[in-house]
C-alpha positions in Angstrom: -12.6 -4.2 9.1 -9.3 -4.4 11.1 -9.7 -0.9 12.2 -13.3 -2.1 13.6 -11.9 -4.8 15.5 -9.7 -2.2 17.5 -12.3 0.0 17.9 -14.1 -2.6 19.9 -11.2 -1.8 22.1 -12.1 0.4 24.9 -8.7 2.2 25.0 -8.8 2.7 21.6 -10.6 5.4 18.9 -10.6 4.5 15.1 -11.5 7.4 13.0 -12.9 6.9 9.5 -10.7 7.4 6.7 -9.2 10.2 7.0 -6.7 10.3 3.9 -4.5 12.9 5.5 -1.5 12.4 3.5 -1.6 13.0 -0.1 -4.4 14.2 -0.1 -5.2 16.9 2.5 -1.6 17.8 2.9 1.8 16.8 0.5 4.6 16.1 1.6 6.8 17.6 3.3 4.6 17.5 6.9 6.6 19.1 8.9 6.9 22.7 7.0 5.5 25.2 8.7 2.5 26.5 7.3 0.3 29.9 7.7 -2.4 29.9 10.4 -4.9 30.3 7.2 -3.5 27.0 5.8 -3.9 25.0 9.1 -7.3 26.4 10.1 -8.5 24.8 6.2 -6.6 21.6 7.0 -8.3 21.3 10.3 -11.5 21.9 8.4 -11.2 19.4 6.1 -10.3 16.7 8.9 -13.4 17.6 11.0 -15.8 17.8 7.6 -14.1 14.3 6.5 -14.5 12.6 9.8 -18.1 14.1 10.3 -19.8 12.9 7.1 -17.8 10.0 5.5 -14.7 10.3 3.3 -17.0 9.1 -0.1 -19.8 11.2 1.1 -18.3 14.6 2.4 -19.6 17.9 1.5 -18.3 21.3 1.9 -15.3 21.7 4.4 -15.8 25.8 5.0 -19.1 24.4 7.1 -16.9 23.2 9.5 -14.4 26.5 9.9 -15.6 27.3 13.4 -15.4 23.9 15.1 -11.7 24.1 13.5 -11.2 27.6 14.8 -12.6 26.6 18.2 -10.2 23.3 17.9 -6.9 24.9 17.5 -7.6 27.8 20.0 -8.6 25.2 22.8 -4.8 23.9 21.9 -2.3 24.4 24.8 0.5 24.2 21.9 -0.9 25.6 18.5 0.2 23.5 15.9 2.2 25.3 13.2 2.8 22.1 10.6 0.4 19.7 9.6 2.0 16.9 11.3 1.7 18.7 14.5 -2.2 19.4 13.5 -2.8 15.8 13.1 -1.2 14.6 15.5 -3.6 16.8 17.5 -6.6 15.7 15.7 -6.2 12.2 16.3 -5.4 12.4 20.3 -8.1 15.4 20.8 -10.4 13.1 19.0 -9.6 9.9 20.6 -9.7 12.1 24.3 -14.0 13.2 23.6 -14.7 9.6 22.8 -13.4 8.9 26.2 -10.5 6.8 24.5 -6.5 7.3 25.0 -5.1 5.6 21.5 -6.0 7.3 18.2 -6.4 4.5 15.3 -6.0 5.8 11.7 -7.4 3.5 9.3 -6.8 4.8 5.7 -5.1 2.0 3.3 -3.0 5.0 1.2 -1.4 5.0 4.3 1.3 2.5 3.0 2.5 4.8 0.9 3.2 6.8 3.5 5.1 4.7 6.2 8.3 6.2 6.5 6.6 9.7 6.7 5.0 8.1 9.6 7.7 6.5 11.8 9.4 9.1 11.4 6.8 11.9 12.5 5.6 9.8 15.4 8.1 8.1 17.1 5.3 6.2 18.9 3.0 5.3 15.9 2.6 1.6 15.4 1.4 0.3 11.8 -0.3 -2.5 11.2 -0.5 -3.8 7.2 -3.2 -5.6 5.7 -1.9 -8.0 2.8 -4.7 -9.6 1.0 -4.3 -12.1 -1.9 -4.2 -9.3 -5.0 -7.1 -12.0 -6.7 -9.4 -11.1 -3.8 -8.7 -7.3 -4.2 -9.2 -7.3 -7.9 -13.0 -8.9 -7.3 -13.5 -5.9 -4.7 -12.0 -3.3 -6.6 -14.5 -4.8 -9.5 -17.7 -4.8 -7.0 -16.7 -2.0 -5.3 -19.2 0.5 -7.4 -22.1 -1.9 -6.2 -21.7 -0.5 -2.7 -24.4 1.5 -3.1 -26.7 -1.5 -3.4 -25.1 -3.9 -0.8 -25.6 -1.7 2.2 -24.0 2.1 1.0 -27.3 3.8 0.1 -25.8 7.3 0.7 -23.5 6.9 -1.7 -23.5 9.6 -4.2 -23.4 8.9 -7.8 -20.5 10.7 -8.4 -18.7 7.9 -6.2 -20.2 4.9 -7.6 -19.3 6.7 -10.9 -15.2 7.2 -9.8 -15.6 3.3 -8.7 -16.5 2.0 -11.9 -13.9 4.2 -13.9 -11.0 3.1 -11.2 -11.5 -0.5 -11.8 -9.4 -2.0 -14.6 -7.3 -5.3 -14.0 -4.4 -4.0 -15.1 -4.0 -1.0 -12.9 -5.4 -2.5 -9.9 -3.0 -5.3 -10.0 -0.1 -2.6 -10.8 -1.4 -0.4 -7.3 -1.3 -3.8 -5.4 2.2 -4.7 -6.4 3.4 -1.2 -5.4 1.4 -1.2 -2.2 3.3 -4.8 -1.5 6.3 -3.1 -2.3 6.3 -0.4 -0.6 5.8 -2.0 2.7 8.0 -4.8 2.6 10.9 -2.6 2.5 9.9 -1.8 6.1 9.8 -6.1 7.3 11.6 -6.3 10.1 11.0 -3.0 11.5 9.8 -3.2 15.0 7.2 -0.3 14.7 5.5 -1.9 11.3 3.8 -5.6 11.5 1.8 -7.2 8.4 -0.7 -9.2 8.5 -2.4 -11.9 6.2 -5.9 -10.7 5.5 -6.7 -14.5 5.1 -4.8 -15.5 8.7 -7.4 -13.2 10.5 -10.1 -15.0 8.7 -8.9 -18.5 9.6 -7.0 -17.7 13.1 -9.1 -14.5 14.7 -7.9 -15.1 18.3 -4.7 -15.5 17.7 -4.1 -13.2 15.2 -5.5 -10.1 17.1 -3.7 -11.3 20.6 -0.6 -11.2 19.0 -1.5 -7.7 17.3 -2.8 -6.3 20.5 0.6 -7.0 21.9 2.4 -5.2 19.4 0.3 -2.5 19.8 0.7 -2.8 23.4 -2.8 -3.3 24.8 -4.7 -6.3 26.1 -6.7 -8.0 24.3 -10.1 -8.5 25.3 -12.7 -11.6 23.3 -15.3 -8.7 22.3 -12.7 -6.9 20.0 -13.7 -10.1 17.5 -17.4 -9.2 17.6 -17.7 -6.6 14.6 -20.5 -6.3 12.5 -20.1 -7.6 9.1 -20.3 -4.7 6.7 -18.5 -2.9 4.3 -17.8 -5.6 2.3 -17.7 -5.0 -1.8 -18.6 -8.4 -2.2 -21.6 -9.2 -0.2 -24.4 -7.6 1.5 -23.8 -5.5 4.5 -25.2 -7.8 8.0 -24.7 -5.3 10.6 -26.6 -7.5 13.2 -24.3 -10.6 12.4 -21.3 -10.0 14.8 -18.0 -11.9 14.1 -14.9 -12.6 11.7 -16.6 -14.0 8.6 -14.2 -17.2 7.5 -16.1 -17.2 4.0 -14.6 -13.3 2.9 -11.2 -15.0 2.3 -10.6 -17.0 -1.6 -13.9 -15.0 -2.6 -12.5 -14.6 -6.2 -12.8 -18.4 -7.0 -16.2 -18.8 -4.7 -18.9 -20.2 -5.7 -20.6 -17.2 -3.8 -19.4 -14.4 -6.9 -20.2 -16.3 -9.5 -17.2 -16.2 -11.0 -17.4 -12.8 -11.5 -13.7 -12.5 -12.3 -13.0 -13.2 -16.1 -9.7 -16.0 -17.4 -8.4 -12.5 -18.7 -8.8 -10.8 -15.9 -6.8 -13.2 -13.3 -4.4 -14.5 -16.1 -3.5 -10.0 -16.1 -3.5 -10.0 -12.7 -1.3 -12.8 -12.2 1.4 -11.7 -14.6 1.7 -8.2 -12.8 1.6 -9.7 -9.6 3.5 -13.1 -10.0 6.9 -12.2 -8.0 5.4 -10.8 -5.2 2.4 -13.3 -5.1 5.3 -16.2 -5.0 7.1 -14.2 -2.2 3.5 -13.7 0.5 2.8 -17.5 -0.5 -0.1 -17.0 -3.0 -0.3 -20.0 -5.3 -1.2 -19.1 -8.7 -4.0 -20.7 -10.5 -3.1 -22.5 -14.2 -5.5 -20.6 -16.5 -6.1 -19.7 -19.9 -7.2 -16.4 -20.7 -10.1 -15.8 -23.4 -8.1 -14.5 -26.1 -11.0 -12.0 -26.7 -11.6 -10.6 -23.6 -8.0 -10.0 -23.1 -7.6 -8.0 -26.4 -10.5 -6.1 -25.1 -8.5 -5.7 -21.6 -5.5 -4.0 -23.2 -7.4 -2.1 -25.6 -9.2 -0.5 -22.9 -7.0 0.0 -20.1 -5.4 3.7 -22.0 -8.9 5.1 -21.3 -10.3 3.7 -17.9 -6.8 4.8 -17.1 -7.3 8.9 -18.8 -10.5 8.2 -17.0 -9.5 7.5 -13.7 -6.9 10.0 -13.5 -9.6 12.5 -13.9 -12.0 11.0 -12.0 -9.3 11.8 -8.6 -7.7 15.1 -9.3 -9.5 16.3 -6.6 -7.9 13.3 -4.6 -4.6 14.3 -4.8 -3.1 17.3 -3.4 0.3 16.9 -5.4 -0.1 15.0 -8.5 3.2 14.1 -9.3 4.2 13.3 -6.0 1.0 11.2 -5.6 1.2 9.0 -8.7 5.1 8.5 -8.2 4.1 6.3 -4.6 0.8 4.7 -5.9 2.3 3.9 -9.5 
């Protein structure tokens, strides 16, 4: 949603989730690599951007386009970092914009790399109630039936396998810790999802000042799509305040069990307190709690296998995310 907000600005072009860091390329990102490898990564970037992160096919079909793009550059990029910057800047320019925006959530695990590689970059870190994140991830496999009709069945199965309250809670905790290390940095700002929904104009104006662009009211007129909690409503524009605190809302039918909420709050408790999220007083269903504990190893192993193709360097990725 934040990517769509900035994408409404006449100077900003928001890319899809590119997943350059960690998936298409492993650190060190400033290491010189061969021309064929540069062409391969460029083709992957074109493929993901053109067809979507979760639906893209064979990147080889974009090799000619990638080679033409590279040949047209004034300075040929000899490192993955230089290639990524050139891809972003050229993509924005082709769409008549001056400022590129990459909305990949996993960039939170590569903040230090981004700040070092791109001295002019600005990072907006979104923080959301961990229980709402849990609900969103639990329902994510249903995106195919909520507006993402082009979703491959493999992605639906991947989403189902990825979900477990222990796994998601640990990843939330790791992501928050990763961003908290940069609190107070001049080029990094954290924004609460709930604050954005409650005070959208004030929040977006502040972010525009942070980025260095002028706020325009049209930025808030974004389509209400992409949610895992409700169906897409592309004709309805604006910020939907009901997206906050969905985890205990009647609209979701109490989809999170007492055991899921209990596990989530136990794992995230210190950071919930730090970021002013109040825990609910809850007693877990013992049978449900035991079931989650027993199925955790199976779901974790399955998620690992389903995501092997999304890790350029398995050890590095797991270290950063878990």
